[in-house]
Z-matrix of the N, CA and C atoms (Angstrom, degrees):
N
C 1 1.460
C 2 1.524 1 109.28
N 3 1.331 2 116.24 1 137.54
C 4 1.459 3 121.44 2 -175.71
C 5 1.530 4 111.14 3 -90.53
N 6 1.333 5 114.79 4 156.16
C 7 1.452 6 120.36 5 174.87
C 8 1.527 7 109.57 6 -66.77
N 9 1.339 8 115.97 7 141.06
C 10 1.464 9 120.48 8 -177.75
C 11 1.525 10 110.89 9 -88.89
N 12 1.329 11 115.17 10 126.48
C 13 1.460 12 122.04 11 179.97
C 14 1.525 13 108.76 12 -124.21
N 15 1.325 14 116.77 13 134.04
C 16 1.467 15 121.68 14 174.99
C 17 1.522 16 108.87 15 -102.63
N 18 1.328 17 116.26 16 140.39
C 19 1.462 18 121.59 17 178.17
C 20 1.521 19 108.81 18 -132.06
N 21 1.332 20 116.55 19 121.92
C 22 1.461 21 121.87 20 -177.48
C 23 1.525 22 109.06 21 -114.83
N 24 1.340 23 115.68 22 122.98
C 25 1.471 24 121.25 23 -178.64
C 26 1.529 25 107.32 24 -158.59
N 27 1.334 26 117.07 25 135.30
C 28 1.466 27 119.35 26 -178.64
C 29 1.521 28 112.78 27 -76.94
N 30 1.348 29 117.16 28 -12.40
C 31 1.463 30 121.55 29 -178.34
C 32 1.532 31 109.51 30 -93.57
N 33 1.328 32 116.54 31 114.81
C 34 1.468 33 120.98 32 -176.43
C 35 1.520 34 112.03 33 -62.03
N 36 1.334 35 117.34 34 -37.62
C 37 1.460 36 120.59 35 179.81
C 38 1.522 37 111.11 36 -64.61
N 39 1.327 38 116.67 37 -40.61
C 40 1.466 39 120.46 38 176.52
C 41 1.522 40 110.79 39 -61.50
N 42 1.324 41 116.44 40 -43.01
C 43 1.463 42 120.65 41 179.35
C 44 1.521 43 111.38 42 -58.64
N 45 1.317 44 115.83 43 -46.77
C 46 1.465 45 120.61 44 -178.42
C 47 1.525 46 111.26 45 -65.84
N 48 1.329 47 116.41 46 -40.52
C 49 1.463 48 120.66 47 -177.74
C 50 1.528 49 111.57 48 -65.91
N 51 1.338 50 116.66 49 -49.60
C 52 1.467 51 120.25 50 -178.28
C 53 1.527 52 110.88 51 -67.70
N 54 1.329 53 116.79 52 -37.28
C 55 1.469 54 119.10 53 178.18
C 56 1.524 55 110.42 54 -62.96
N 57 1.326 56 117.38 55 -39.09
C 58 1.465 57 120.78 56 177.93
C 59 1.526 58 110.70 57 -62.07
N 60 1.326 59 116.29 58 -39.98
C 61 1.466 60 120.71 59 179.81
C 62 1.527 61 111.35 60 -66.11
N 63 1.330 62 116.71 61 -41.62
C 64 1.466 63 121.22 62 -171.65
C 65 1.518 64 114.59 63 -91.15
N 66 1.324 65 117.29 64 -16.52
C 67 1.465 66 121.23 65 -168.69
C 68 1.525 67 114.46 66 -59.02
N 69 1.313 68 117.21 67 -30.68
C 70 1.471 69 119.12 68 -177.70
C 71 1.530 70 111.64 69 -71.40
N 72 1.331 71 116.31 70 -27.39
C 73 1.462 72 120.33 71 -175.59
C 74 1.524 73 113.92 72 -106.26
N 75 1.340 74 117.34 73 -21.05
C 76 1.459 75 120.77 74 -175.41
C 77 1.526 76 110.68 75 -135.14
N 78 1.326 77 115.00 76 158.05
C 79 1.458 78 121.75 77 169.27
C 80 1.526 79 105.82 78 -90.38
N 81 1.337 80 116.77 79 104.05
C 82 1.461 81 121.12 80 -170.84
C 83 1.524 82 111.19 81 -101.13
N 84 1.328 83 115.76 82 126.69
C 85 1.459 84 121.57 83 172.38
C 86 1.529 85 107.72 84 -109.77
N 87 1.321 86 116.81 85 126.45
C 88 1.459 87 120.89 86 -177.12
C 89 1.527 88 111.40 87 -108.84
N 90 1.327 89 115.07 88 147.96
C 91 1.461 90 121.51 89 -179.08
C 92 1.517 91 108.61 90 -138.54
N 93 1.338 92 116.33 91 125.21
C 94 1.454 93 120.27 92 179.58
C 95 1.526 94 111.77 93 -85.96
N 96 1.336 95 116.22 94 -18.48
C 97 1.458 96 120.57 95 178.18
C 98 1.532 97 109.57 96 -122.92
N 99 1.331 98 117.28 97 128.00
C 100 1.469 99 119.94 98 178.04
C 101 1.519 100 112.64 99 -55.63
N 102 1.319 101 116.88 100 -35.72
C 103 1.464 102 120.74 101 -179.18
C 104 1.531 103 111.51 102 -63.61
N 105 1.339 104 116.00 103 -36.70
C 106 1.474 105 120.22 104 177.67
C 107 1.522 106 110.85 105 -65.53
N 108 1.325 107 115.97 106 -39.00
C 109 1.467 108 120.11 107 177.69
C 110 1.519 109 110.88 108 -63.46
N 111 1.323 110 117.77 109 -45.61
C 112 1.463 111 121.08 110 -177.57
C 113 1.525 112 111.59 111 -62.89
N 114 1.336 113 117.76 112 -33.44
C 115 1.460 114 120.83 113 176.31
C 116 1.527 115 110.79 114 -68.60
N 117 1.326 116 116.42 115 -41.50
C 118 1.469 117 121.97 116 -179.12
C 119 1.530 118 111.21 117 -73.02
N 120 1.318 119 116.65 118 -25.50
C 121 1.457 120 123.29 119 -174.35
C 122 1.520 121 112.00 120 -58.66
N 123 1.335 122 117.09 121 -28.16
C 124 1.459 123 121.20 122 -177.78
C 125 1.520 124 113.28 123 -60.50
N 126 1.305 125 117.57 124 -28.10
C 127 1.464 126 120.43 125 -171.38
C 128 1.528 127 113.59 126 -117.29
N 129 1.351 128 117.32 127 17.23
C 130 1.465 129 119.51 128 -178.37
C 131 1.517 130 111.49 129 -132.57
N 132 1.332 131 115.64 130 148.20
C 133 1.461 132 122.08 131 176.12
C 134 1.524 133 108.40 132 -116.74
N 135 1.318 134 116.52 133 96.92
C 136 1.457 135 120.84 134 -177.73
C 137 1.531 136 110.69 135 -86.35
N 138 1.325 137 115.16 136 152.45
C 139 1.458 138 119.71 137 175.00
C 140 1.522 139 111.20 138 -97.72
N 141 1.336 140 117.03 139 -9.90
C 142 1.462 141 121.97 140 174.82
C 143 1.522 142 108.82 141 -166.09
N 144 1.341 143 115.44 142 151.18
C 145 1.463 144 121.14 143 179.78
C 146 1.532 145 108.58 144 -131.28
N 147 1.333 146 116.50 145 126.19
C 148 1.457 147 122.75 146 177.27
C 149 1.525 148 108.15 147 -104.08
N 150 1.323 149 116.56 148 130.29
C 151 1.464 150 120.91 149 -174.57
C 152 1.527 151 110.41 150 -127.46
N 153 1.328 152 115.97 151 125.43
C 154 1.460 153 120.78 152 172.35
C 155 1.536 154 108.32 153 -72.66
N 156 1.314 155 117.26 154 150.87
C 157 1.464 156 120.20 155 -177.73
C 158 1.526 157 112.26 156 -84.95
N 159 1.330 158 116.07 157 -50.88
C 160 1.467 159 119.98 158 -172.19
C 161 1.522 160 111.14 159 -96.14
N 162 1.329 161 115.64 160 101.07
C 163 1.461 162 122.43 161 176.80
C 164 1.520 163 108.23 162 -131.93
N 165 1.335 164 117.92 163 144.49
C 166 1.467 165 120.28 164 -170.44
C 167 1.527 166 115.89 165 -70.33
N 168 1.313 167 118.67 166 -42.43
C 169 1.466 168 119.82 167 -174.39
C 170 1.523 169 112.72 168 -84.38
N 171 1.322 170 116.85 169 -32.37
C 172 1.463 171 122.31 170 -179.20
C 173 1.522 172 107.47 171 -154.39
N 174 1.324 173 118.36 172 111.95
C 175 1.466 174 118.86 173 -176.66
C 176 1.529 175 110.94 174 -71.36
N 177 1.318 176 115.48 175 165.43
C 178 1.453 177 120.96 176 -174.40
C 179 1.513 178 114.05 177 -60.56
N 180 1.322 179 117.27 178 -35.14
C 181 1.460 180 120.29 179 -179.30
C 182 1.535 181 110.99 180 -67.87
N 183 1.328 182 116.11 181 -41.05
C 184 1.471 183 119.66 182 177.37
C 185 1.524 184 110.76 183 -68.05
N 186 1.347 185 116.39 184 -38.28
C 187 1.467 186 119.84 185 177.81
C 188 1.521 187 110.26 186 -63.75
N 189 1.324 188 116.96 187 -41.19
C 190 1.466 189 121.19 188 178.02
C 191 1.535 190 110.60 189 -54.89
N 192 1.327 191 116.27 190 -46.55
C 193 1.462 192 119.95 191 -178.88
C 194 1.525 193 111.74 192 -64.17
N 195 1.330 194 116.68 193 -35.79
C 196 1.463 195 119.73 194 178.01
C 197 1.532 196 110.92 195 -69.25
N 198 1.337 197 116.13 196 -36.13
C 199 1.466 198 120.06 197 179.92
C 200 1.524 199 110.69 198 -64.20
N 201 1.326 200 117.02 199 -50.31
C 202 1.473 201 119.32 200 -174.54
C 203 1.522 202 112.26 201 -69.57
N 204 1.340 203 117.13 202 -19.45
C 205 1.464 204 120.70 203 177.02
C 206 1.525 205 111.95 204 -91.57
N 207 1.318 206 116.59 205 -6.92
C 208 1.459 207 121.08 206 -176.71
C 209 1.533 208 110.48 207 -71.06
N 210 1.327 209 118.47 208 136.30
C 211 1.475 210 120.64 209 -178.37
C 212 1.521 211 114.38 210 -62.54
N 213 1.342 212 118.33 211 -20.14
C 214 1.454 213 120.62 212 -179.49
C 215 1.528 214 113.03 213 -98.94
N 216 1.327 215 117.44 214 4.91
C 217 1.464 216 119.33 215 178.09
C 218 1.522 217 109.49 216 -69.92
N 219 1.323 218 116.74 217 127.93
C 220 1.462 219 121.27 218 -174.04
C 221 1.533 220 113.82 219 -100.84
N 222 1.337 221 116.55 220 10.48
C 223 1.458 222 119.61 221 179.17
C 224 1.511 223 114.64 222 84.89
N 225 1.335 224 117.71 223 7.32
C 226 1.470 225 120.98 224 -177.99
C 227 1.527 226 110.81 225 -64.45
N 228 1.340 227 118.21 226 156.56
C 229 1.465 228 121.15 227 -178.15
C 230 1.524 229 112.75 228 -64.99
N 231 1.330 230 115.29 229 135.07
C 232 1.460 231 122.30 230 175.45
C 233 1.518 232 107.92 231 -111.81
N 234 1.325 233 116.37 232 124.37
C 235 1.460 234 122.04 233 -178.68
C 236 1.524 235 109.24 234 -117.20
N 237 1.310 236 116.59 235 134.11
C 238 1.460 237 119.72 236 173.55
C 239 1.520 238 108.70 237 -86.28
N 240 1.323 239 115.62 238 142.33
C 241 1.456 240 121.30 239 178.08
C 242 1.523 241 107.45 240 -133.69
N 243 1.339 242 116.36 241 128.95
C 244 1.459 243 118.88 242 -173.98
C 245 1.525 244 110.56 243 -162.76
N 246 1.332 245 114.79 244 157.81
C 247 1.469 246 120.48 245 170.75
C 248 1.522 247 110.24 246 -84.14
N 249 1.332 248 116.40 247 -13.47
C 250 1.462 249 121.92 248 178.05
C 251 1.529 250 108.86 249 -80.46
N 252 1.313 251 116.37 250 100.39
C 253 1.463 252 121.10 251 -176.70
C 254 1.530 253 111.28 252 -101.08
N 255 1.326 254 116.71 253 24.74
C 256 1.462 255 120.84 254 -178.31
C 257 1.520 256 110.89 255 -69.74
N 258 1.335 257 115.37 256 155.49
C 259 1.465 258 120.15 257 178.26
C 260 1.525 259 110.88 258 -59.55
N 261 1.332 260 117.11 259 -39.14
C 262 1.467 261 119.73 260 -177.27
C 263 1.531 262 111.60 261 -64.61
N 264 1.337 263 116.54 262 -39.54
C 265 1.468 264 119.98 263 179.00
C 266 1.522 265 110.51 264 -66.11
N 267 1.325 266 116.53 265 -44.39
C 268 1.471 267 120.42 266 179.51
C 269 1.528 268 111.12 267 -63.87
N 270 1.322 269 115.77 268 -46.49
C 271 1.462 270 119.75 269 -177.16
C 272 1.519 271 110.76 270 -62.50
N 273 1.331 272 117.49 271 -45.83
C 274 1.463 273 119.58 272 -179.73
C 275 1.524 274 111.53 273 -63.27
N 276 1.338 275 116.79 274 -35.03
C 277 1.469 276 120.88 275 178.14
C 278 1.519 277 111.02 276 -60.20
N 279 1.324 278 115.77 277 -47.73
C 280 1.466 279 119.30 278 -176.78
C 281 1.524 280 112.10 279 -76.54
N 282 1.328 281 117.40 280 -30.23
C 283 1.466 282 120.13 281 175.68
C 284 1.522 283 110.19 282 -62.17
N 285 1.320 284 116.44 283 -40.47
C 286 1.462 285 120.72 284 179.08
C 287 1.527 286 111.97 285 -65.39
N 288 1.341 287 116.11 286 -32.82
C 289 1.460 288 119.49 287 179.89
C 290 1.508 289 115.46 288 123.24
N 291 1.344 290 117.20 289 8.52
C 292 1.465 291 119.53 290 177.46
C 293 1.525 292 109.96 291 -62.49
N 294 1.328 293 116.70 292 147.70
C 295 1.462 294 120.35 293 -177.11
C 296 1.527 295 112.52 294 -86.69
N 297 1.346 296 116.49 295 -14.70
C 298 1.469 297 118.68 296 179.32
C 299 1.525 298 109.46 297 -164.62
N 300 1.319 299 114.59 298 161.73
C 301 1.460 300 122.47 299 176.97
C 302 1.522 301 106.62 300 -130.47
N 303 1.326 302 116.81 301 119.48
C 304 1.454 303 121.91 302 -176.97
C 305 1.519 304 110.00 303 -109.70
N 306 1.326 305 116.27 304 122.84
C 307 1.457 306 119.59 305 171.86
C 308 1.521 307 107.69 306 -74.68
N 309 1.328 308 116.41 307 136.01
C 310 1.457 309 119.87 308 -174.91
C 311 1.528 310 112.75 309 -60.54
N 312 1.324 311 116.99 310 -22.22
C 313 1.467 312 120.16 311 -178.81
C 314 1.525 313 112.69 312 -90.86
N 315 1.335 314 116.91 313 9.17
C 316 1.454 315 121.09 314 -179.16
C 317 1.527 316 111.11 315 -61.16
N 318 1.316 317 116.28 316 151.93
C 319 1.461 318 121.58 317 175.47
C 320 1.528 319 109.58 318 -57.81
N 321 1.331 320 118.82 319 129.39
C 322 1.473 321 121.27 320 -176.72
C 323 1.523 322 113.97 321 -54.44
N 324 1.317 323 117.47 322 -40.99
C 325 1.462 324 120.36 323 -179.51
C 326 1.525 325 111.17 324 -64.44
N 327 1.330 326 116.26 325 -38.23
C 328 1.466 327 119.77 326 178.02
C 329 1.523 328 110.37 327 -67.96
N 330 1.334 329 116.70 328 -39.87
C 331 1.460 330 120.28 329 177.98
C 332 1.525 331 110.81 330 -58.32
N 333 1.322 332 116.27 331 -48.36
C 334 1.459 333 121.20 332 -179.93
C 335 1.529 334 110.72 333 -61.60
N 336 1.330 335 116.54 334 -44.35
C 337 1.468 336 121.16 335 -178.46
C 338 1.525 337 111.32 336 -63.31
N 339 1.324 338 117.19 337 -40.74
C 340 1.460 339 120.53 338 -178.39
C 341 1.524 340 111.27 339 -69.69
N 342 1.316 341 117.21 340 -39.14
C 343 1.466 342 120.05 341 177.23
C 344 1.531 343 110.01 342 -65.40
N 345 1.324 344 116.66 343 -44.26
C 346 1.473 345 120.63 344 179.54
C 347 1.523 346 111.59 345 -60.53
N 348 1.336 347 116.51 346 -41.57
C 349 1.463 348 119.66 347 -177.51
C 350 1.525 349 110.95 348 -66.29
N 351 1.336 350 116.68 349 -36.28
C 352 1.465 351 119.77 350 179.08
C 353 1.524 352 110.74 351 -69.97
N 354 1.325 353 116.47 352 -38.52
C 355 1.468 354 120.20 353 177.95
C 356 1.528 355 110.44 354 -65.37
N 357 1.318 356 116.71 355 -43.59
C 358 1.465 357 120.89 356 -179.60
C 359 1.520 358 111.03 357 -61.87
N 360 1.319 359 117.17 358 -44.15
C 361 1.465 360 120.87 359 179.25
C 362 1.524 361 110.17 360 -62.32
N 363 1.321 362 116.40 361 -43.41
C 364 1.461 363 121.91 362 179.03
C 365 1.524 364 111.28 363 -59.80
N 366 1.323 365 116.40 364 -45.22
C 367 1.460 366 120.36 365 -176.75
C 368 1.524 367 112.15 366 -68.35
N 369 1.327 368 117.41 367 -28.31
C 370 1.468 369 120.57 368 -175.22
C 371 1.524 370 113.87 369 -91.84
N 372 1.340 371 118.29 370 -16.93
C 373 1.456 372 119.17 371 -170.67
C 374 1.529 373 115.23 372 -120.61
N 375 1.294 374 119.03 373 -0.51
C 376 1.459 375 118.33 374 179.98
C 377 1.528 376 110.82 375 -78.70
N 378 1.332 377 117.44 376 141.06
C 379 1.462 378 121.73 377 179.52
C 380 1.531 379 111.19 378 -94.81
N 381 1.332 380 116.35 379 -22.92
C 382 1.463 381 120.93 380 173.76
C 383 1.524 382 107.63 381 -121.40
N 384 1.305 383 116.43 382 123.24
C 385 1.452 384 121.80 383 179.85
C 386 1.524 385 108.36 384 -107.69
N 387 1.319 386 116.66 385 123.59
C 388 1.457 387 121.40 386 174.28
C 389 1.519 388 107.86 387 -115.32
N 390 1.297 389 115.75 388 123.62
C 391 1.453 390 121.80 389 -173.71
C 392 1.516 391 107.73 390 -136.65
N 393 1.337 392 115.96 391 98.58
C 394 1.454 393 121.10 392 -172.38
C 395 1.533 394 108.70 393 58.58
N 396 1.323 395 119.23 394 -125.63
C 397 1.461 396 121.02 395 -178.34
C 398 1.528 397 113.07 396 -92.00
N 399 1.335 398 116.58 397 14.05
C 400 1.470 399 121.99 398 177.64
C 401 1.526 400 109.90 399 -104.61
N 402 1.320 401 116.59 400 137.06
C 403 1.460 402 121.82 401 173.24
C 404 1.522 403 108.37 402 -127.49
N 405 1.337 404 116.16 403 132.32
C 406 1.461 405 121.36 404 179.30
C 407 1.522 406 108.92 405 -122.40
N 408 1.314 407 116.84 406 124.65
C 409 1.455 408 122.02 407 176.48
C 410 1.524 409 108.07 408 -101.35
N 411 1.330 410 115.92 409 108.04
C 412 1.460 411 120.86 410 -175.32
C 413 1.523 412 112.26 411 -73.88
N 414 1.320 413 116.56 412 -21.48
C 415 1.468 414 120.13 413 178.68
C 416 1.519 415 111.29 414 -77.75
N 417 1.320 416 116.56 415 -44.28
C 418 1.468 417 121.30 416 -178.87
C 419 1.526 418 112.71 417 -88.02
N 420 1.338 419 116.01 418 -8.69
C 421 1.474 420 121.55 419 -178.14
C 422 1.531 421 110.83 420 59.65
N 423 1.327 422 115.25 421 46.19
C 424 1.458 423 120.77 422 -179.66
C 425 1.524 424 109.98 423 -130.08
N 426 1.336 425 115.53 424 150.09
C 427 1.463 426 121.13 425 177.83
C 428 1.524 427 108.93 426 -129.43
N 429 1.347 428 115.08 427 146.54
C 430 1.454 429 120.24 428 -176.03
C 431 1.532 430 109.73 429 -136.13
N 432 1.304 431 116.21 430 142.37
C 433 1.469 432 121.69 431 169.54
C 434 1.517 433 107.09 432 -122.01
N 435 1.325 434 115.34 433 125.91
C 436 1.467 435 121.22 434 -175.81
C 437 1.528 436 110.87 435 52.50
N 438 1.359 437 114.22 436 39.48
C 439 1.474 438 123.16 437 178.03
C 440 1.523 439 113.90 438 67.52
N 441 1.330 440 117.50 439 13.42
C 442 1.459 441 121.92 440 176.71
C 443 1.526 442 108.97 441 -106.28
N 444 1.332 443 116.84 442 125.31
C 445 1.459 444 120.73 443 -176.48
C 446 1.527 445 111.53 444 -66.62
N 447 1.343 446 115.53 445 138.87
C 448 1.459 447 121.61 446 179.75
C 449 1.528 448 109.99 447 -95.09
N 450 1.330 449 117.83 448 140.24
C 451 1.474 450 121.08 449 -179.92
C 452 1.535 451 111.31 450 -84.87
N 453 1.324 452 116.37 451 69.77
C 454 1.461 453 120.40 452 -176.30
C 455 1.526 454 111.51 453 -90.11
N 456 1.326 455 115.43 454 143.65
C 457 1.454 456 119.74 455 169.51
C 458 1.534 457 108.09 456 -75.95
N 459 1.319 458 116.58 457 167.29
C 460 1.460 459 119.96 458 -179.27
C 461 1.525 460 110.67 459 -63.11
N 462 1.334 461 117.97 460 -39.56
C 463 1.466 462 121.34 461 178.52
C 464 1.527 463 110.35 462 -64.51
N 465 1.319 464 117.01 463 -43.11
C 466 1.467 465 120.54 464 178.73
C 467 1.528 466 110.63 465 -62.75
N 468 1.326 467 116.31 466 -40.04
C 469 1.462 468 120.26 467 178.93
C 470 1.532 469 110.44 468 -63.09
N 471 1.325 470 116.85 469 -41.62
C 472 1.463 471 120.94 470 179.93
C 473 1.538 472 111.31 471 -66.10
N 474 1.328 473 116.71 472 -38.40
C 475 1.468 474 120.08 473 177.21
C 476 1.524 475 109.97 474 -64.77
N 477 1.323 476 116.28 475 -44.48
C 478 1.461 477 120.41 476 179.75
C 479 1.532 478 111.01 477 -59.96
N 480 1.314 479 117.04 478 -45.51
C 481 1.471 480 120.43 479 178.99
C 482 1.522 481 111.01 480 -63.24
N 483 1.319 482 116.37 481 -38.39
C 484 1.462 483 120.32 482 -178.71
C 485 1.521 484 111.53 483 -64.10
N 486 1.327 485 117.49 484 -45.22
C 487 1.470 486 119.07 485 -178.71
C 488 1.527 487 111.00 486 -70.48
N 489 1.330 488 117.60 487 -32.99
C 490 1.464 489 120.34 488 177.00
C 491 1.523 490 110.93 489 -66.71
N 492 1.318 491 116.25 490 -42.70
C 493 1.460 492 120.84 491 -179.69
C 494 1.526 493 111.63 492 -64.07
N 495 1.317 494 116.51 493 -32.72
C 496 1.459 495 120.60 494 -174.97
C 497 1.521 496 114.18 495 -98.73
N 498 1.328 497 117.01 496 -2.88
C 499 1.459 498 120.08 497 -179.65
C 500 1.526 499 109.95 498 -56.39
N 501 1.345 500 118.96 499 133.76
C 502 1.464 501 128.48 500 10.48
C 503 1.532 502 113.44 501 -100.07
N 504 1.331 503 118.26 502 14.92
C 505 1.466 504 121.21 503 -176.20
C 506 1.528 505 111.06 504 -78.72
N 507 1.326 506 116.14 505 158.57
C 508 1.456 507 120.10 506 175.18
C 509 1.524 508 108.77 507 -82.96
N 510 1.331 509 116.27 508 156.67
C 511 1.465 510 122.18 509 177.45
C 512 1.516 511 107.45 510 -114.06
N 513 1.295 512 116.38 511 123.62
C 514 1.461 513 120.23 512 -178.97
C 515 1.525 514 110.09 513 -69.39
N 516 1.334 515 115.08 514 161.04
C 517 1.462 516 119.42 515 179.05
C 518 1.523 517 110.40 516 -62.81
N 519 1.314 518 117.21 517 -39.18
C 520 1.469 519 120.07 518 179.27
C 521 1.523 520 111.50 519 -64.42
N 522 1.321 521 116.31 520 -38.51
C 523 1.457 522 120.39 521 177.98
C 524 1.520 523 110.73 522 -65.71
N 525 1.327 524 117.07 523 -41.78
C 526 1.460 525 121.02 524 177.76
C 527 1.527 526 111.50 525 -62.17
N 528 1.309 527 115.30 526 -46.61
C 529 1.466 528 119.69 527 -178.89
C 530 1.523 529 110.44 528 -60.91
N 531 1.333 530 116.26 529 -43.08
C 532 1.463 531 121.06 530 -177.05
C 533 1.525 532 111.84 531 -67.13
N 534 1.340 533 117.53 532 -40.36
C 535 1.454 534 120.23 533 -173.27
C 536 1.522 535 114.30 534 -93.89
N 537 1.323 536 117.43 535 -21.09
C 538 1.465 537 120.08 536 -179.57
C 539 1.523 538 111.47 537 -100.72
N 540 1.323 539 117.08 538 -49.74
C 541 1.456 540 120.27 539 -176.21
C 542 1.526 541 113.52 540 -97.60
N 543 1.323 542 117.60 541 -26.71
C 544 1.473 543 123.34 542 -179.70
C 545 1.530 544 112.47 543 55.15
N 546 1.327 545 114.71 544 41.62
C 547 1.454 546 121.32 545 175.85
C 548 1.519 547 108.20 546 -151.65
N 549 1.317 548 116.97 547 159.19
C 550 1.463 549 120.39 548 -178.96
C 551 1.528 550 112.56 549 -86.89
N 552 1.317 551 117.15 550 -12.62
C 553 1.470 552 120.09 551 -169.61
C 554 1.527 553 110.87 552 -104.56
N 555 1.327 554 116.05 553 74.32
C 556 1.453 555 121.36 554 177.29
C 557 1.524 556 108.58 555 -131.15
N 558 1.312 557 116.95 556 123.37
C 559 1.456 558 121.26 557 -179.41
C 560 1.529 559 110.93 558 -75.72
N 561 1.330 560 116.60 559 150.80
C 562 1.463 561 121.12 560 175.79
C 563 1.525 562 110.71 561 -56.57
N 564 1.322 563 115.78 562 -40.00
C 565 1.461 564 119.93 563 -178.88
C 566 1.527 565 111.46 564 -61.65
N 567 1.321 566 116.71 565 -34.29
C 568 1.465 567 121.05 566 178.42
C 569 1.522 568 110.56 567 -65.16
N 570 1.328 569 115.63 568 -43.76
C 571 1.466 570 120.43 569 179.90
C 572 1.522 571 110.10 570 -60.37
N 573 1.311 572 116.53 571 -51.01
C 574 1.459 573 120.35 572 -174.25
C 575 1.522 574 112.74 573 -72.55
N 576 1.334 575 117.08 574 -25.18
C 577 1.465 576 119.58 575 173.96
C 578 1.525 577 110.13 576 -67.12
N 579 1.331 578 116.38 577 -44.52
C 580 1.461 579 120.41 578 178.50
C 581 1.533 580 110.59 579 -64.37
N 582 1.327 581 117.06 580 -40.89
C 583 1.461 582 120.78 581 179.62
C 584 1.525 583 110.43 582 -64.52
N 585 1.336 584 116.23 583 -42.08
C 586 1.461 585 120.95 584 179.24
C 587 1.530 586 111.18 585 -63.22
N 588 1.323 587 116.27 586 -44.75
C 589 1.468 588 120.28 587 178.90
C 590 1.526 589 110.77 588 -63.57
N 591 1.327 590 115.64 589 -39.69
C 592 1.463 591 120.17 590 179.09
C 593 1.525 592 110.57 591 -64.41
N 594 1.319 593 117.30 592 -45.13
C 595 1.470 594 120.63 593 179.41
C 596 1.526 595 111.83 594 -59.30
N 597 1.320 596 116.02 595 -37.41
C 598 1.468 597 118.79 596 -179.68
C 599 1.532 598 110.95 597 -65.12
N 600 1.321 599 116.77 598 -32.14
C 601 1.466 600 120.62 599 178.41
C 602 1.524 601 111.67 600 -80.17
N 603 1.329 602 116.42 601 -16.81
C 604 1.462 603 121.76 602 179.34
C 605 1.524 604 111.40 603 -100.27
N 606 1.318 605 116.27 604 22.77
C 607 1.464 606 120.99 605 -172.34
C 608 1.536 607 112.95 606 -57.47
N 609 1.321 608 118.02 607 -32.65
C 610 1.465 609 120.85 608 -177.41
C 611 1.529 610 112.53 609 -88.48
N 612 1.316 611 116.84 610 2.39
C 613 1.464 612 121.20 611 178.85
C 614 1.524 613 109.61 612 -82.76
N 615 1.335 614 115.93 613 155.70
C 616 1.466 615 120.71 614 -179.89
C 617 1.528 616 112.63 615 -81.67
N 618 1.337 617 116.52 616 -3.26
C 619 1.465 618 121.46 617 -178.11
C 620 1.522 619 109.39 618 -125.29
N 621 1.336 620 115.84 619 164.97
C 622 1.457 621 120.63 620 175.53
C 623 1.524 622 109.19 621 -146.57
N 624 1.324 623 114.93 622 158.82
C 625 1.458 624 120.85 623 179.51
C 626 1.516 625 108.11 624 -97.43
N 627 1.306 626 116.11 625 114.36
C 628 1.464 627 121.06 626 -179.32
C 629 1.514 628 110.24 627 -93.31
N 630 1.322 629 115.83 628 131.00
C 631 1.450 630 120.84 629 177.17
C 632 1.514 631 110.88 630 -85.29
N 633 1.324 632 115.88 631 123.78
C 634 1.461 633 120.71 632 177.59
C 635 1.523 634 107.35 633 -105.58
N 636 1.302 635 115.65 634 107.37
C 637 1.464 636 120.72 635 -169.27
C 638 1.527 637 113.25 636 -56.74
N 639 1.322 638 117.16 637 -34.16
C 640 1.463 639 119.06 638 -176.31
C 641 1.520 640 112.98 639 -95.16
N 642 1.342 641 117.29 640 -12.06
C 643 1.465 642 119.34 641 -175.28
C 644 1.524 643 113.08 642 -121.33
N 645 1.303 644 117.97 643 -49.44
C 646 1.451 645 121.04 644 -174.96
C 647 1.512 646 109.41 645 155.64
N 648 1.331 647 117.86 646 -127.96
C 649 1.456 648 120.99 647 179.62
C 650 1.520 649 109.77 648 -134.44
N 651 1.326 650 115.21 649 162.21
C 652 1.456 651 120.95 650 -178.52
C 653 1.519 652 109.32 651 -150.83
N 654 1.331 653 115.78 652 137.22
C 655 1.461 654 121.29 653 176.01
C 656 1.522 655 108.85 654 -82.68
N 657 1.337 656 116.16 655 127.44
C 658 1.459 657 120.65 656 -176.96
C 659 1.529 658 109.68 657 -138.28
N 660 1.315 659 115.79 658 149.81
C 661 1.454 660 121.05 659 176.76
C 662 1.517 661 109.12 660 -72.49
N 663 1.337 662 116.04 661 138.53
C 664 1.457 663 119.98 662 179.35
C 665 1.517 664 110.12 663 -67.86
N 666 1.315 665 115.81 664 143.91
C 667 1.467 666 121.62 665 178.16
C 668 1.520 667 107.82 666 -88.50
N 669 1.327 668 115.87 667 121.73
C 670 1.462 669 120.08 668 -179.55
C 671 1.523 670 109.72 669 -66.67
N 672 1.311 671 114.53 670 135.97
C 673 1.469 672 119.36 671 -179.45
C 674 1.517 673 110.41 672 -87.04
């Protein structure tokens, strides 16, 4: 499963072009109207957001401020993307707090690499993780769904953090054993028992941890019935 990236731009051709560039590496959702993105934002957990600067109804700088004030914003990296490569546009982007500024004519491989690096840094250094209706406080070692604290064991908490950090990739059994138990003597049944117990406590979450018998586990969005 690919990392989810949102891209907001009023120009349909720009949306199609950038989505074509990023589609192989990311799950890209495009929005031609900032207002449409803000409505959709309530129910999605993005790992990065790309924002065009010059839009008629709401410019990129104003949209940025609305995003960071939004109750569902999870702290993911926001990058401005524009054909306007002026010093004033760049300076205002970084003053606001954007993590990068991408010129639309940038080399596609560099664009992908820069987005990936920002996502990786975000996933490895955040102390509070918000993922849909789940919030994890890494300092207090507590997890919440819909603001209700979950009764997780320490092992369950470590598994949850591990799958969140590695989303959307799978985690091998050896990786789980090394980072959760830190010992070589862990039975497969032990791993899957902990995962099963954890999933039962995450029942109200929009995601679940799927056990892959030959590989390990992977965090995946639940399929609506």
